[in-house]
N, CA, C and O atoms as a GROMACS GRO file, in nm:
protein
  580
    1MET      N    1   0.084  -0.118   0.000
    1MET     CA    2   0.000   0.000   0.000
    1MET      C    3   0.088   0.125   0.000
    1MET      O    4   0.186   0.132   0.074
    2LEU      N    5   0.054   0.222  -0.082
    2LEU     CA    6   0.130   0.344  -0.098
    2LEU      C    7   0.092   0.443   0.012
    2LEU      O    8  -0.026   0.471   0.032
    3ASN      N    9   0.193   0.496   0.083
    3ASN     CA   10   0.160   0.597   0.183
    3ASN      C   11   0.170   0.735   0.118
    3ASN      O   12   0.213   0.747   0.003
    4LEU      N   13   0.130   0.839   0.191
    4LEU     CA   14   0.125   0.973   0.135
    4LEU      C   15   0.261   1.022   0.088
    4LEU      O   16   0.270   1.085  -0.017
    5THR      N   17   0.366   0.994   0.162
    5THR     CA   18   0.500   1.037   0.124
    5THR      C   19   0.541   0.975  -0.009
    5THR      O   20   0.595   1.043  -0.096
    6ASP      N   21   0.516   0.844  -0.025
    6ASP     CA   22   0.548   0.776  -0.152
    6ASP      C   23   0.465   0.834  -0.266
    6ASP      O   24   0.516   0.857  -0.376
    7LEU      N   25   0.339   0.856  -0.238
    7LEU     CA   26   0.248   0.909  -0.339
    7LEU      C   27   0.295   1.047  -0.386
    7LEU      O   28   0.299   1.074  -0.506
    8LEU      N   29   0.328   1.133  -0.292
    8LEU     CA   30   0.372   1.268  -0.328
    8LEU      C   31   0.504   1.267  -0.404
    8LEU      O   32   0.524   1.347  -0.495
    9SER      N   33   0.594   1.176  -0.367
    9SER     CA   34   0.720   1.170  -0.441
    9SER      C   35   0.697   1.120  -0.583
    9SER      O   36   0.766   1.163  -0.676
   10GLU      N   37   0.601   1.031  -0.601
   10GLU     CA   38   0.564   0.986  -0.736
   10GLU      C   39   0.512   1.102  -0.820
   10GLU      O   40   0.541   1.112  -0.939
   11LEU      N   41   0.434   1.189  -0.756
   11LEU     CA   42   0.374   1.301  -0.827
   11LEU      C   43   0.474   1.411  -0.861
   11LEU      O   44   0.443   1.502  -0.937
   12LYS      N   45   0.595   1.402  -0.805
   12LYS     CA   46   0.700   1.501  -0.834
   12LYS      C   47   0.778   1.466  -0.960
   12LYS      O   48   0.869   1.540  -0.998
   13GLN      N   49   0.746   1.355  -1.024
   13GLN     CA   50   0.815   1.317  -1.147
   13GLN      C   51   0.805   1.432  -1.247
   13GLN      O   52   0.701   1.498  -1.254
   14PRO      N   53   0.912   1.456  -1.325
   14PRO     CA   54   0.913   1.571  -1.417
   14PRO      C   55   0.791   1.578  -1.510
   14PRO      O   56   0.737   1.686  -1.532
   15GLU      N   57   0.749   1.464  -1.564
   15GLU     CA   58   0.635   1.469  -1.657
   15GLU      C   59   0.506   1.510  -1.587
   15GLU      O   60   0.415   1.563  -1.652
   16LEU      N   61   0.496   1.487  -1.457
   16LEU     CA   62   0.376   1.528  -1.383
   16LEU      C   63   0.392   1.666  -1.322
   16LEU      O   64   0.295   1.742  -1.315
   17SER      N   65   0.512   1.700  -1.279
   17SER     CA   66   0.530   1.831  -1.215
   17SER      C   67   0.516   1.945  -1.316
   17SER      O   68   0.488   2.058  -1.277
   18ASN      N   69   0.535   1.915  -1.444
   18ASN     CA   70   0.517   2.016  -1.548
   18ASN      C   71   0.373   2.023  -1.598
   18ASN      O   72   0.339   2.112  -1.676
   19SER      N   73   0.289   1.932  -1.554
   19SER     CA   74   0.149   1.929  -1.596
   19SER      C   75   0.065   2.012  -1.500
   19SER      O   76   0.046   1.975  -1.384
   20LYS      N   77   0.017   2.124  -1.549
   20LYS     CA   78  -0.064   2.214  -1.466
   20LYS      C   79  -0.212   2.182  -1.485
   20LYS      O   80  -0.256   2.144  -1.593
   21ILE      N   81  -0.286   2.199  -1.377
   21ILE     CA   82  -0.430   2.179  -1.382
   21ILE      C   83  -0.490   2.292  -1.464
   21ILE      O   84  -0.467   2.410  -1.437
   22GLY      N   85  -0.566   2.255  -1.566
   22GLY     CA   86  -0.631   2.353  -1.652
   22GLY      C   87  -0.777   2.370  -1.613
   22GLY      O   88  -0.809   2.437  -1.515
   23ASN      N   89  -0.863   2.308  -1.690
   23ASN     CA   90  -1.007   2.320  -1.664
   23ASN      C   91  -1.053   2.227  -1.554
   23ASN      O   92  -1.001   2.117  -1.536
   24LEU      N   93  -1.152   2.274  -1.481
   24LEU     CA   94  -1.222   2.194  -1.382
   24LEU      C   95  -1.370   2.201  -1.418
   24LEU      O   96  -1.422   2.309  -1.447
   25GLU      N   97  -1.436   2.088  -1.418
   25GLU     CA   98  -1.579   2.083  -1.449
   25GLU      C   99  -1.647   1.990  -1.350
   25GLU      O  100  -1.591   1.890  -1.307
   26ILE      N  101  -1.770   2.027  -1.315
   26ILE     CA  102  -1.846   1.940  -1.226
   26ILE      C  103  -1.989   1.931  -1.279
   26ILE      O  104  -2.048   2.030  -1.320
   27TYR      N  105  -2.042   1.811  -1.278
   27TYR     CA  106  -2.177   1.782  -1.325
   27TYR      C  107  -2.258   1.728  -1.208
   27TYR      O  108  -2.208   1.650  -1.128
   28GLN      N  109  -2.383   1.770  -1.200
   28GLN     CA  110  -2.476   1.718  -1.099
   28GLN      C  111  -2.585   1.640  -1.171
   28GLN      O  112  -2.639   1.686  -1.272
   29TYR      N  113  -2.616   1.522  -1.119
   29TYR     CA  114  -2.715   1.436  -1.182
   29TYR      C  115  -2.831   1.406  -1.089
   29TYR      O  116  -2.820   1.417  -0.967
   30ASP      N  117  -2.941   1.368  -1.149
   30ASP     CA  118  -3.055   1.317  -1.075
   30ASP      C  119  -3.024   1.172  -1.044
   30ASP      O  120  -3.016   1.088  -1.134
   31CYS      N  121  -3.008   1.142  -0.917
   31CYS     CA  122  -2.969   1.005  -0.878
   31CYS      C  123  -3.073   0.901  -0.919
   31CYS      O  124  -3.038   0.785  -0.939
   32ALA      N  125  -3.198   0.942  -0.931
   32ALA     CA  126  -3.300   0.846  -0.972
   32ALA      C  127  -3.272   0.792  -1.112
   32ALA      O  128  -3.309   0.678  -1.143
   33LEU      N  129  -3.206   0.872  -1.196
   33LEU     CA  130  -3.174   0.827  -1.332
   33LEU      C  131  -3.063   0.723  -1.334
   33LEU      O  132  -3.050   0.647  -1.430
   34ILE      N  133  -2.984   0.721  -1.228
   34ILE     CA  134  -2.872   0.626  -1.225
   34ILE      C  135  -2.879   0.538  -1.101
   34ILE      O  136  -2.777   0.496  -1.048
   35GLU      N  137  -2.999   0.511  -1.056
   35GLU     CA  138  -3.017   0.438  -0.930
   35GLU      C  139  -2.951   0.301  -0.927
   35GLU      O  140  -2.919   0.251  -0.820
   36ASN      N  141  -2.931   0.241  -1.042
   36ASN     CA  142  -2.864   0.111  -1.042
   36ASN      C  143  -2.716   0.123  -1.010
   36ASN      O  144  -2.649   0.021  -0.989
   37ARG      N  145  -2.662   0.245  -1.006
   37ARG     CA  146  -2.520   0.265  -0.976
   37ARG      C  147  -2.494   0.308  -0.833
   37ARG      O  148  -2.379   0.308  -0.789
   38VAL      N  149  -2.597   0.346  -0.759
   38VAL     CA  150  -2.577   0.390  -0.621
   38VAL      C  151  -2.639   0.288  -0.527
   38VAL      O  152  -2.733   0.218  -0.562
   39THR      N  153  -2.584   0.282  -0.406
   39THR     CA  154  -2.626   0.176  -0.314
   39THR      C  155  -2.726   0.223  -0.209
   39THR      O  156  -2.772   0.142  -0.128
   40VAL      N  157  -2.762   0.350  -0.210
   40VAL     CA  158  -2.859   0.400  -0.114
   40VAL      C  159  -2.986   0.440  -0.188
   40VAL      O  160  -2.991   0.438  -0.310
   41ASN      N  161  -3.087   0.477  -0.112
   41ASN     CA  162  -3.212   0.524  -0.169
   41ASN      C  163  -3.180   0.644  -0.259
   41ASN      O  164  -3.143   0.751  -0.211
   42SER      N  165  -3.194   0.626  -0.389
   42SER     CA  166  -3.145   0.723  -0.486
   42SER      C  167  -3.217   0.856  -0.483
   42SER      O  168  -3.159   0.957  -0.525
   43ASP      N  169  -3.341   0.861  -0.435
   43ASP     CA  170  -3.409   0.990  -0.434
   43ASP      C  171  -3.369   1.074  -0.313
   43ASP      O  172  -3.422   1.183  -0.294
   44LYS      N  173  -3.279   1.025  -0.234
   44LYS     CA  174  -3.234   1.095  -0.114
   44LYS      C  175  -3.088   1.137  -0.126
   44LYS      O  176  -3.019   1.147  -0.024
   45CYS      N  177  -3.040   1.162  -0.246
   45CYS     CA  178  -2.900   1.200  -0.261
   45CYS      C  179  -2.880   1.293  -0.380
   45CYS      O  180  -2.968   1.311  -0.464
   46THR      N  181  -2.763   1.351  -0.385
   46THR     CA  182  -2.716   1.430  -0.498
   46THR      C  183  -2.587   1.363  -0.544
   46THR      O  184  -2.502   1.328  -0.462
   47CYS      N  185  -2.572   1.346  -0.673
   47CYS     CA  186  -2.453   1.278  -0.722
   47CYS      C  187  -2.406   1.340  -0.853
   47CYS      O  188  -2.478   1.418  -0.915
   48GLY      N  189  -2.286   1.305  -0.892
   48GLY     CA  190  -2.235   1.358  -1.017
   48GLY      C  191  -2.091   1.321  -1.044
   48GLY      O  192  -2.035   1.231  -0.982
   49LEU      N  193  -2.032   1.394  -1.138
   49LEU     CA  194  -1.895   1.371  -1.182
   49LEU      C  195  -1.814   1.499  -1.171
   49LEU      O  196  -1.866   1.609  -1.192
   50PHE      N  197  -1.687   1.483  -1.137
   50PHE     CA  198  -1.593   1.594  -1.130
   50PHE      C  199  -1.480   1.562  -1.227
   50PHE      O  200  -1.429   1.450  -1.229
   51LYS      N  201  -1.440   1.661  -1.306
   51LYS     CA  202  -1.335   1.640  -1.406
   51LYS      C  203  -1.227   1.746  -1.389
   51LYS      O  204  -1.256   1.866  -1.379
   52ILE      N  205  -1.102   1.701  -1.385
   52ILE     CA  206  -0.985   1.789  -1.383
   52ILE      C  207  -0.906   1.759  -1.510
   52ILE      O  208  -0.879   1.643  -1.540
   53SER      N  209  -0.868   1.864  -1.584
   53SER     CA  210  -0.797   1.845  -1.711
   53SER      C  211  -0.658   1.907  -1.709
   53SER      O  212  -0.634   2.008  -1.642
   54SER      N  213  -0.568   1.844  -1.783
   54SER     CA  214  -0.432   1.897  -1.803
   54SER      C  215  -0.380   1.846  -1.936
   54SER      O  216  -0.380   1.725  -1.960
   55HIS      N  217  -0.338   1.935  -2.022
   55HIS     CA  218  -0.281   1.898  -2.153
   55HIS      C  219  -0.375   1.807  -2.233
   55HIS      O  220  -0.329   1.715  -2.300
   56GLY      N  221  -0.504   1.833  -2.227
   56GLY     CA  222  -0.601   1.755  -2.304
   56GLY      C  223  -0.633   1.618  -2.247
   56GLY      O  224  -0.705   1.541  -2.310
   57ILE      N  225  -0.581   1.588  -2.130
   57ILE     CA  226  -0.609   1.460  -2.062
   57ILE      C  227  -0.695   1.491  -1.940
   57ILE      O  228  -0.676   1.593  -1.873
   58ASP      N  229  -0.791   1.403  -1.912
   58ASP     CA  230  -0.885   1.426  -1.803
   58ASP      C  231  -0.866   1.327  -1.689
   58ASP      O  232  -0.827   1.212  -1.709
   59GLY      N  233  -0.894   1.375  -1.570
   59GLY     CA  234  -0.903   1.291  -1.451
   59GLY      C  235  -1.045   1.302  -1.399
   59GLY      O  236  -1.099   1.413  -1.388
   60TRP      N  237  -1.106   1.190  -1.367
   60TRP     CA  238  -1.247   1.187  -1.327
   60TRP      C  239  -1.264   1.130  -1.187
   60TRP      O  240  -1.183   1.050  -1.140
   61ALA      N  241  -1.370   1.174  -1.121
   61ALA     CA  242  -1.411   1.116  -0.993
   61ALA      C  243  -1.561   1.138  -0.979
   61ALA      O  244  -1.616   1.238  -1.025
   62GLU      N  245  -1.627   1.043  -0.914
   62GLU     CA  246  -1.770   1.053  -0.887
   62GLU      C  247  -1.793   1.098  -0.744
   62GLU      O  248  -1.712   1.071  -0.655
   63TYR      N  249  -1.903   1.167  -0.723
   63TYR     CA  250  -1.940   1.204  -0.587
   63TYR      C  251  -2.087   1.168  -0.562
   63TYR      O  252  -2.168   1.161  -0.654
   64LYS      N  253  -2.116   1.146  -0.436
   64LYS     CA  254  -2.253   1.120  -0.392
   64LYS      C  255  -2.269   1.186  -0.256
   64LYS      O  256  -2.193   1.158  -0.163
   65LEU      N  257  -2.369   1.272  -0.245
   65LEU     CA  258  -2.395   1.344  -0.121
   65LEU      C  259  -2.531   1.305  -0.066
   65LEU      O  260  -2.623   1.276  -0.144
   66PRO      N  261  -2.547   1.303   0.065
   66PRO     CA  262  -2.680   1.282   0.121
   66PRO      C  263  -2.770   1.397   0.077
   66PRO      O  264  -2.723   1.502   0.035
   67GLU      N  265  -2.899   1.375   0.086
   67GLU     CA  266  -2.995   1.478   0.044
   67GLU      C  267  -2.967   1.610   0.114
   67GLU      O  268  -2.953   1.617   0.236
   68VAL      N  269  -2.960   1.715   0.034
   68VAL     CA  270  -2.943   1.850   0.085
   68VAL      C  271  -3.051   1.935   0.020
   68VAL      O  272  -3.059   1.944  -0.102
   69GLN      N  273  -3.135   1.995   0.101
   69GLN     CA  274  -3.240   2.079   0.046
   69GLN      C  275  -3.177   2.204  -0.014
   69GLN      O  276  -3.093   2.268   0.048
   70HIS      N  277  -3.217   2.238  -0.134
   70HIS     CA  278  -3.168   2.356  -0.205
   70HIS      C  279  -3.016   2.350  -0.226
   70HIS      O  280  -2.945   2.446  -0.195
   71PHE      N  281  -2.967   2.239  -0.277
   71PHE     CA  282  -2.824   2.221  -0.303
   71PHE      C  283  -2.778   2.319  -0.411
   71PHE      O  284  -2.840   2.328  -0.516
   72ASP      N  285  -2.670   2.390  -0.385
   72ASP     CA  286  -2.612   2.487  -0.478
   72ASP      C  287  -2.477   2.434  -0.525
   72ASP      O  288  -2.377   2.445  -0.454
   73LEU      N  289  -2.474   2.378  -0.645
   73LEU     CA  290  -2.353   2.316  -0.698
   73LEU      C  291  -2.239   2.416  -0.709
   73LEU      O  292  -2.125   2.384  -0.675
   74ILE      N  293  -2.267   2.536  -0.756
   74ILE     CA  294  -2.161   2.636  -0.774
   74ILE      C  295  -2.099   2.673  -0.640
   74ILE      O  296  -1.977   2.681  -0.628
   75HIS      N  297  -2.181   2.696  -0.541
   75HIS     CA  298  -2.130   2.728  -0.408
   75HIS      C  299  -2.048   2.611  -0.352
   75HIS      O  300  -1.939   2.631  -0.297
   76TRP      N  301  -2.101   2.489  -0.367
   76TRP     CA  302  -2.034   2.370  -0.314
   76TRP      C  303  -1.899   2.347  -0.381
   76TRP      O  304  -1.803   2.309  -0.314
   77ALA      N  305  -1.891   2.369  -0.513
   77ALA     CA  306  -1.769   2.339  -0.588
   77ALA      C  307  -1.673   2.457  -0.598
   77ALA      O  308  -1.559   2.439  -0.641
   78SER      N  309  -1.714   2.575  -0.559
   78SER     CA  310  -1.628   2.693  -0.575
   78SER      C  311  -1.498   2.683  -0.495
   78SER      O  312  -1.402   2.752  -0.527
   79VAL      N  313  -1.495   2.599  -0.392
   79VAL     CA  314  -1.372   2.583  -0.314
   79VAL      C  315  -1.259   2.520  -0.396
   79VAL      O  316  -1.143   2.526  -0.357
   80PHE      N  317  -1.293   2.460  -0.511
   80PHE     CA  318  -1.193   2.396  -0.594
   80PHE      C  319  -1.118   2.494  -0.686
   80PHE      O  320  -1.016   2.458  -0.744
   81MET      N  321  -1.167   2.617  -0.698
   81MET     CA  322  -1.108   2.714  -0.792
   81MET      C  323  -0.959   2.737  -0.773
   81MET      O  324  -0.888   2.748  -0.874
   82PRO      N  325  -0.905   2.744  -0.651
   82PRO     CA  326  -0.761   2.767  -0.636
   82PRO      C  327  -0.672   2.655  -0.693
   82PRO      O  328  -0.552   2.675  -0.706
   83LEU      N  329  -0.729   2.541  -0.727
   83LEU     CA  330  -0.650   2.431  -0.784
   83LEU      C  331  -0.602   2.463  -0.926
   83LEU      O  332  -0.499   2.412  -0.970
   84ARG      N  333  -0.677   2.547  -0.995
   84ARG     CA  334  -0.643   2.577  -1.134
   84ARG      C  335  -0.505   2.643  -1.140
   84ARG      O  336  -0.477   2.740  -1.069
   85GLY      N  337  -0.420   2.589  -1.227
   85GLY     CA  338  -0.285   2.642  -1.245
   85GLY      C  339  -0.180   2.571  -1.162
   85GLY      O  340  -0.060   2.590  -1.184
   86LEU      N  341  -0.223   2.489  -1.065
   86LEU     CA  342  -0.128   2.414  -0.984
   86LEU      C  343  -0.086   2.287  -1.057
   86LEU      O  344  -0.158   2.238  -1.145
   87SER      N  345   0.030   2.233  -1.022
   87SER     CA  346   0.067   2.100  -1.072
   87SER      C  347  -0.014   1.998  -0.992
   87SER      O  348  -0.075   2.032  -0.891
   88ILE      N  349  -0.014   1.874  -1.036
   88ILE     CA  350  -0.085   1.769  -0.962
   88ILE      C  351  -0.025   1.757  -0.822
   88ILE      O  352  -0.098   1.744  -0.724
   89TYR      N  353   0.106   1.761  -0.814
   89TYR     CA  354   0.175   1.755  -0.684
   89TYR      C  355   0.129   1.870  -0.594
   89TYR      O  356   0.093   1.849  -0.479
   90GLU      N  357   0.132   1.992  -0.647
   90GLU     CA  358   0.090   2.109  -0.569
   90GLU      C  359  -0.057   2.097  -0.527
   90GLU      O  360  -0.094   2.137  -0.417
   91GLY      N  361  -0.139   2.042  -0.616
   91GLY     CA  362  -0.280   2.022  -0.584
   91GLY      C  363  -0.298   1.924  -0.468
   91GLY      O  364  -0.380   1.947  -0.380
   92MET      N  365  -0.220   1.816  -0.470
   92MET     CA  366  -0.228   1.718  -0.360
   92MET      C  367  -0.181   1.780  -0.228
   92MET      O  368  -0.241   1.754  -0.124
   93ILE      N  369  -0.076   1.859  -0.233
   93ILE     CA  370  -0.028   1.928  -0.112
   93ILE      C  371  -0.137   2.025  -0.063
   93ILE      O  372  -0.166   2.031   0.056
   94TYR      N  373  -0.196   2.099  -0.155
   94TYR     CA  374  -0.298   2.198  -0.121
   94TYR      C  375  -0.416   2.136  -0.048
   94TYR      O  376  -0.467   2.194   0.049
   95ILE      N  377  -0.461   2.020  -0.093
   95ILE     CA  378  -0.582   1.961  -0.034
   95ILE      C  379  -0.557   1.886   0.097
   95ILE      O  380  -0.653   1.848   0.164
   96GLN      N  381  -0.432   1.864   0.135
   96GLN     CA  382  -0.405   1.783   0.253
   96GLN      C  383  -0.464   1.840   0.382
   96GLN      O  384  -0.497   1.763   0.472
   97ASN      N  385  -0.478   1.969   0.392
   97ASN     CA  386  -0.536   2.027   0.514
   97ASN      C  387  -0.678   2.075   0.493
   97ASN      O  388  -0.727   2.159   0.569
   98LYS      N  389  -0.746   2.023   0.392
   98LYS     CA  390  -0.881   2.069   0.359
   98LYS      C  391  -0.992   1.978   0.410
   98LYS      O  392  -1.109   2.005   0.385
   99ASN      N  393  -0.959   1.871   0.481
   99ASN     CA  394  -1.062   1.779   0.528
   99ASN      C  395  -1.164   1.850   0.616
   99ASN      O  396  -1.285   1.830   0.600
  100GLU      N  397  -1.117   1.932   0.709
  100GLU     CA  398  -1.210   2.001   0.798
  100GLU      C  399  -1.288   2.113   0.729
  100GLU      O  400  -1.410   2.116   0.739
  101PRO      N  401  -1.220   2.206   0.658
  101PRO     CA  402  -1.298   2.313   0.595
  101PRO      C  403  -1.387   2.266   0.479
  101PRO      O  404  -1.496   2.319   0.460
  102TRP      N  405  -1.342   2.168   0.403
  102TRP     CA  406  -1.418   2.120   0.288
  102TRP      C  407  -1.511   2.004   0.322
  102TRP      O  408  -1.616   1.988   0.259
  103GLY      N  409  -1.474   1.925   0.418
  103GLY     CA  410  -1.543   1.801   0.446
  103GLY      C  411  -1.477   1.688   0.369
  103GLY      O  412  -1.412   1.711   0.267
  104PRO      N  413  -1.494   1.565   0.418
  104PRO     CA  414  -1.426   1.451   0.356
  104PRO      C  415  -1.470   1.420   0.213
  104PRO      O  416  -1.391   1.368   0.135
  105ILE      N  417  -1.595   1.449   0.178
  105ILE     CA  418  -1.642   1.415   0.044
  105ILE      C  419  -1.570   1.499  -0.061
  105ILE      O  420  -1.523   1.446  -0.161
  106ARG      N  421  -1.560   1.629  -0.039
  106ARG     CA  422  -1.493   1.715  -0.136
  106ARG      C  423  -1.343   1.685  -0.143
  106ARG      O  424  -1.284   1.682  -0.251
  107LYS      N  425  -1.281   1.664  -0.028
  107LYS     CA  426  -1.137   1.634  -0.027
  107LYS      C  427  -1.110   1.504  -0.103
  107LYS      O  428  -1.020   1.499  -0.186
  108THR      N  429  -1.186   1.400  -0.074
  108THR     CA  430  -1.168   1.271  -0.141
  108THR      C  431  -1.199   1.282  -0.290
  108THR      O  432  -1.133   1.218  -0.372
  109LEU      N  433  -1.298   1.362  -0.326
  109LEU     CA  434  -1.334   1.382  -0.466
  109LEU      C  435  -1.215   1.440  -0.544
  109LEU      O  436  -1.180   1.388  -0.650
  110VAL      N  437  -1.154   1.545  -0.491
  110VAL     CA  438  -1.040   1.607  -0.559
  110VAL      C  439  -0.921   1.511  -0.561
  110VAL      O  440  -0.854   1.497  -0.663
  111GLU      N  441  -0.896   1.446  -0.450
  111GLU     CA  442  -0.785   1.351  -0.441
  111GLU      C  443  -0.800   1.241  -0.546
  111GLU      O  444  -0.704   1.206  -0.615
  112SER      N  445  -0.920   1.187  -0.559
  112SER     CA  446  -0.946   1.081  -0.656
  112SER      C  447  -0.929   1.130  -0.799
  112SER      O  448  -0.870   1.062  -0.882
  113ALA      N  449  -0.981   1.250  -0.828
  113ALA     CA  450  -0.968   1.305  -0.963
  113ALA      C  451  -0.822   1.334  -0.997
  113ALA      O  452  -0.778   1.311  -1.110
  114LEU      N  453  -0.746   1.386  -0.900
  114LEU     CA  454  -0.604   1.412  -0.923
  114LEU      C  455  -0.526   1.282  -0.946
  114LEU      O  456  -0.439   1.277  -1.033
  115MET      N  457  -0.558   1.179  -0.871
  115MET     CA  458  -0.490   1.051  -0.891
  115MET      C  459  -0.525   0.991  -1.027
  115MET      O  460  -0.439   0.936  -1.095
  116ASN      N  461  -0.652   1.003  -1.066
  116ASN     CA  462  -0.693   0.954  -1.196
  116ASN      C  463  -0.624   1.033  -1.308
  116ASN      O  464  -0.581   0.976  -1.408
  117LEU      N  465  -0.614   1.164  -1.290
  117LEU     CA  466  -0.544   1.248  -1.388
  117LEU      C  467  -0.396   1.208  -1.397
  117LEU      O  468  -0.342   1.198  -1.507
  118SER      N  469  -0.334   1.185  -1.284
  118SER     CA  470  -0.194   1.143  -1.281
  118SER      C  471  -0.174   1.014  -1.359
  118SER      O  472  -0.083   1.003  -1.441
  119THR      N  473  -0.259   0.917  -1.333
  119THR     CA  474  -0.253   0.788  -1.403
  119THR      C  475  -0.273   0.807  -1.552
  119THR      O  476  -0.201   0.748  -1.633
  120ASN      N  477  -0.372   0.888  -1.589
  120ASN     CA  478  -0.402   0.909  -1.731
  120ASN      C  479  -0.293   0.987  -1.804
  120ASN      O  480  -0.269   0.963  -1.922
  121LEU      N  481  -0.226   1.080  -1.735
  121LEU     CA  482  -0.116   1.152  -1.798
  121LEU      C  483   0.003   1.060  -1.824
  121LEU      O  484   0.075   1.077  -1.922
  122GLN      N  485   0.022   0.962  -1.736
  122GLN     CA  486   0.131   0.866  -1.753
  122GLN      C  487   0.098   0.760  -1.856
  122GLN      O  488   0.188   0.701  -1.916
  123ASN      N  489  -0.031   0.735  -1.876
  123ASN     CA  490  -0.078   0.633  -1.972
  123ASN      C  491  -0.195   0.691  -2.052
  123ASN      O  492  -0.308   0.648  -2.032
  124PRO      N  493  -0.170   0.788  -2.140
  124PRO     CA  494  -0.280   0.855  -2.211
  124PRO      C  495  -0.370   0.761  -2.290
  124PRO      O  496  -0.489   0.790  -2.308
  125SER      N  497  -0.317   0.650  -2.336
  125SER     CA  498  -0.400   0.557  -2.414
  125SER      C  499  -0.505   0.489  -2.328
  125SER      O  500  -0.604   0.437  -2.380
  126ASN      N  501  -0.486   0.489  -2.197
  126ASN     CA  502  -0.583   0.426  -2.106
  126ASN      C  503  -0.687   0.524  -2.053
  126ASN      O  504  -0.780   0.483  -1.983
  127SER      N  505  -0.674   0.653  -2.086
  127SER     CA  506  -0.765   0.751  -2.028
  127SER      C  507  -0.905   0.738  -2.089
  127SER      O  508  -0.922   0.706  -2.206
  128MET      N  509  -1.003   0.765  -2.004
  128MET     CA  510  -1.143   0.754  -2.042
  128MET      C  511  -1.189   0.890  -2.095
  128MET      O  512  -1.158   0.994  -2.037
  129SER      N  513  -1.261   0.888  -2.203
  129SER     CA  514  -1.318   1.010  -2.257
  129SER      C  515  -1.469   0.996  -2.258
  129SER      O  516  -1.523   0.900  -2.314
  130LEU      N  517  -1.536   1.090  -2.196
  130LEU     CA  518  -1.682   1.087  -2.194
  130LEU      C  519  -1.734   1.196  -2.286
  130LEU      O  520  -1.683   1.308  -2.286
  131GLU      N  521  -1.834   1.162  -2.363
  131GLU     CA  522  -1.892   1.257  -2.457
  131GLU      C  523  -1.962   1.369  -2.381
  131GLU      O  524  -2.056   1.346  -2.306
  132ARG      N  525  -1.913   1.490  -2.401
  132ARG     CA  526  -1.964   1.606  -2.328
  132ARG      C  527  -2.114   1.626  -2.350
  132ARG      O  528  -2.187   1.656  -2.256
  133SER      N  529  -2.161   1.610  -2.474
  133SER     CA  530  -2.304   1.630  -2.502
  133SER      C  531  -2.388   1.528  -2.424
  133SER      O  532  -2.498   1.560  -2.378
  134HIS      N  533  -2.338   1.408  -2.410
  134HIS     CA  534  -2.407   1.304  -2.333
  134HIS      C  535  -2.415   1.345  -2.185
  134HIS      O  536  -2.519   1.329  -2.121
  135LEU      N  537  -2.304   1.398  -2.132
  135LEU     CA  538  -2.303   1.442  -1.993
  135LEU      C  539  -2.400   1.557  -1.972
  135LEU      O  540  -2.471   1.561  -1.872
  136PHE      N  541  -2.404   1.652  -2.066
  136PHE     CA  542  -2.494   1.767  -2.053
  136PHE      C  543  -2.640   1.725  -2.054
  136PHE      O  544  -2.720   1.776  -1.975
  137THR      N  545  -2.676   1.633  -2.142
  137THR     CA  546  -2.817   1.594  -2.151
  137THR      C  547  -2.865   1.521  -2.026
  137THR      O  548  -2.985   1.518  -1.999
  138ARG      N  549  -2.775   1.464  -1.952
  138ARG     CA  550  -2.812   1.390  -1.832
  138ARG      C  551  -2.797   1.473  -1.703
  138ARG      O  552  -2.839   1.429  -1.596
  139SER      N  553  -2.736   1.590  -1.713
  139SER     CA  554  -2.708   1.666  -1.591
  139SER      C  555  -2.820   1.764  -1.556
  139SER      O  556  -2.889   1.816  -1.643
  140GLN      N  557  -2.834   1.787  -1.426
  140GLN     CA  558  -2.927   1.887  -1.375
  140GLN      C  559  -2.857   2.021  -1.360
  140GLN      O  560  -2.920   2.127  -1.371
  141ALA      N  561  -2.727   2.017  -1.335
  141ALA     CA  562  -2.648   2.139  -1.317
  141ALA      C  563  -2.505   2.111  -1.362
  141ALA      O  564  -2.459   1.997  -1.361
  142TYR      N  565  -2.437   2.218  -1.401
  142TYR     CA  566  -2.301   2.208  -1.452
  142TYR      C  567  -2.226   2.334  -1.412
  142TYR      O  568  -2.283   2.443  -1.411
  143PHE      N  569  -2.099   2.319  -1.380
  143PHE     CA  570  -2.015   2.434  -1.346
  143PHE      C  571  -1.876   2.408  -1.401
  143PHE      O  572  -1.818   2.302  -1.378
  144SER      N  573  -1.824   2.505  -1.475
  144SER     CA  574  -1.689   2.496  -1.531
  144SER      C  575  -1.609   2.614  -1.479
  144SER      O  576  -1.656   2.727  -1.480
  145PHE      N  577  -1.488   2.586  -1.434
  145PHE     CA  578  -1.405   2.693  -1.379
  145PHE      C  579  -1.259   2.664  -1.402
  145PHE      O  580  -1.173   2.743  -1.364
   0.00000   0.00000   0.00000
């Protein structure tokens, strides 16, 4: 199992340290439409996808939140804005002390997307590409920053 120190040293590799975070996108979905993918009562949650891009390669992560009345995706995701322009390594360092202010779901979401981006930058042929128009037609809300 990789510990944080090993993980961060891996992310300092030249090919990754030169890769800056570009676009960030987040999609919110109606969980009832994808209820076969979630393990809880789907009408009692908010879920979606988060995407971090660098050099035309994407890193993805899914999120699922308990029901929140009047959920504001832009407000919830705006804490991610300072990540733009950072390297993956810098992004991982930045989020290490964000568990309390952001909560574990947002911290884990960014961590997962950064790790997926790191993997995809090292192996671009293995990266997943999702059709943007398909994502838009299924989303209730979208935020790009």
